[in-house]
N, C-alpha and C positions, 0 to 999 in steps of 0.2 A: 473262772478265767479274768487276768489283768485287761483294763484296756490304756491301749498306748498311748500318749501323747498324736492327740488334730492335728489336723494341719496348720489352724486359727494357734491354739498353744505353741506351736513349733514358729511358727512367727513371730508368734509374741518374745516369745524367751529369746531366738534368735536376734532381735533390736533388744531388747533391754542386756543382752552380752555385749554387742555392739557399739550400743547407745547410740543407735539410729530410729526412721520413724517404720514402721511396720510394713508401710507398700516397701520401703527402698529391701528391709530383710524377704517382703515376696515373691520382689520380684529376682533378687539373687538366687532363689532356692527355687523359683522356676529356670531360669536361665539356666543351672545346675543340672536338673534333670532333663532341658530338653537337648545342653551339651550331651552328657550321659546315653541320651537315646541314639543321639546323632552319630557320636564317635561309636558305637557300639553296634550299631549296624553298617560305618563302613568298614574300620580297624576289627574288631569280635575283641575287642577286652578298652573297656577304659577303668582308669584304678583310679582311687577317690584314695590320694596320702592319707597313711593313719586308720582309715576305715577299713578297704576292702577294695575288689575289681568285682565290674561286672567283666561279662565270660559269654557269646555266643557259641553255641556248640551243636553239632547235629546227634539225632541221632536216629540209630537204623529203623529200618522198619522192622520187625519182629511178629513170632505168632502171640499170641494172646486171648482169652479166653471170656465169651460173656455171664458174666456173672448168675444172673440170674435162670440161666440151660444151661449152659456150661461147654456148649461149643465153640469152638476155636474161632478164630477169629483175625482177620488180616489186620496186625496194626500198622500205617502209614511211615516211612521215617517226614520227620519233619524238623525244625532248626528250635529251637528253647533257648532261655536265658538262665543263667547262675548267677548269684551273685557267694562271689567265695568272701567270707574272713578274715581278714588280718592274723597274725600268727599272735600279734602285741594286745590285738582287740580279741582273743580270743584267752589269753591267758590274766588281760584284769577281770574281763567279764565270768569267767569259767575257767580258776586257776585248778593243773590239778593238783591233786590232793598226794 
């Protein structure tokens, strides 16, 4: 499996593109992450224009199975976060054939 960009590589790339220093680019990235977390927790959704959206979603309680023993177990309801990729991004990365 191919490795993605590390945080350091991403910060350097952003700093080069924006013609600024690494510290400013790192601060921007951290601020974006903090804002996304805060807004998703508060409003249930955070949109990153041109990329996608973070969405808070509730999962219902359900019955599952223990994979080792096969016995039924109850899985509690919980809140999860999903990332939904924007259609424009999907079309560029994985165009329909």
